N, C-alpha and C positions, 0 to 999 in steps of 0.2 A: 628671402628665405624660402627654401623648397617646402613642398607639402610634407615630405618625409621628416624633415627637420622640425616642422611645426607639430606633427604627431608625436615625435620623440620628446619634444619639450613639454607637450601637454601631458604625456604619460609620466614623465619624471615629476612634474608638478603635482599630479594627482597622487603619486606614490609618496611624495614628501608630505602631502596634506593628511596622510594617515588613512587613505582609502585602502581597503583590503586588496592585496594582489592575488589574482587568480592563479591557481596551479595549472600546469599543463593538463589537458583533458585526461590523458592516460594515468596521471598521478592523482587525479581528483576522485571524488566519490562517484563520478559518472562511470568509473570502472565497474560499478555494481549494477548499472542499468541492464545488462543482459539478464540478471536475475529478475528484474522487473518484467522484462519481456517474457521470460520463461513462465512466470506466474500467470501472466495474461493468457499465454498460449495453452498451458495445462488447464487453467480454469475454463477456457472456452471449449476445449476438446472434451473435458469431463462433462460439462453441462450439455453439450450437443449429444454426447453418447447417452446420457440419462434421458433426455427428451425423446431420442429415437427409440430407446428400448423400454421405457416405462410409461405406463398410463398415469394420469394424475392420481396421486395418493396411493399408487401401488407400492407395496412395502416388501422388502426382502430382508430377512433377519440374517445378519452377518455374524454377530457375536451376541451374547446375552445382554450386552449394553449398547449395541450398535445396530441400527437399521439403515438401509438405503431406501429413500422414498422421494418421489418427485413432488415437490411443492413449489409454489410461486409466492413471491413477496413483493408487493408494490410499495412497501414502506422501507424503513431502514432497519437497523439492528432491533431485534425483538419485535419486529413488525410495527415500529414506531411510524405513525401517520399512514398506515396501510389502508385505513378506511377513508382517507381524504379523497377528493373528487378527481384527482389526476394531476393537479398542479405540482404535487410533491415529486413527481418524476423529474421535472425540469429543475427543481430546487436541488435535488440530489445529484443531478448531472453537473450543474454549475458548481456545487460544493466540491464534488470530486475533482473537477478541473482546477479549481482554485487551490485546494489543498495539495494536489499533485504538482502543480506548477511551483508552489512555494517550497515543497520538499525537494523538487529537482534543482531549484536554485540553491538550496541549502547543500545538497549533495555536491554541486559544482564547487563550492567553497571549502569542502572538507578534503583532508588528505586521506586517500584510500587506504594507505598503510597505517597511519597513526590512529585513524578513527574507523577501523574496519567494522567493528561491531555496530556502531551507530549507523554507518553507511549501509550495512546489510539490512538493518532494521528499517531504515527509511525506504530502501529499494523494495522491500517486501510490502510495506504499507502502500507505496505508490502502485505496485502491481495489483494488489487487492482492490484498491480504490478504482483503478482504471478497468479492471476485470468486471466489477459490478456495474460500473458506468456503461461499459459496452453492452451488457445485458439490458440495461434501462433503455439505451438507444435502439437496440435491435428488436427487443421483445416487449418493451414497455414495463417490464418487471424483472426481478432477479430470480433466477432458478436456484433453489436450495434443495439439497438431497442427502446430506449427512445428518442423521438423527440419533443423538446420544440420549440414553435414558438409564435410570436406575430404578428398578422395580416399577412403580407407578408414577415416578417423577420424570417428566420429559423436558429436556432442554430444547429450545427452539432449533429447528433445522438450519443448517448453514452449508457453506460450499467452500471450494478451494480458495477463492478470493478472501472470504471471511477469515479462513485459517491463516492466510498470509498476513492479513492485517493484525490478527491477534499475536502471532509469533513475532512480527515486527515490533509491536508495542512492547512485548516482553523484552525483546532485545534492547529497546530504548531504555527501559527501566534498569536492566542489568548494566548497561553502559553508564547510566547516571550513577548507579550505586558504586561501580568500579572507579569512576572519576572522583567521586566523593571520598572514597577510601584512599585513593592515591593523593588527593589534596591534603588529607589529614596527616599522611605520613610525611609530607614535605614540610608542613608547618610544625614549629617546635611546640 
């Protein structure tokens, strides 16, 4: 038996055993990976511009509720573990790689057309995670520069990557809500 016949037989056996069949790359959620790349590029350019044009803690008032300010964060969201001795940098790099890998595998198994909202959300999350990971690798910390506030209440500064992660998470929630509604309509 030739090698091609062996591979075809193994593929057929795997498919009969119930293993998921992968969609063609162009029809899978990987169709959304250019959005991931765009988030990484826009995040990198925005951070580089801010570093070049702003001094640390320099603030420009854009709107009554929005400032642009150069800050750095060695921790995670809300400066979690920012005061640690430096080991957290590598923890967050590994975490970003692991989560991004898992989400990219998930994207590969999704239909880009049928699960567009979910795939878009996952692509945004991966772009944000890798954008901040790139900062940690190149600078040892994450550049934050968008500062939202209301009167004397200030939200922690964030960046384009953080925004992409947040929007992606919201899209995942909306997708789950829509899927639940659709499933309820199908059931009697």
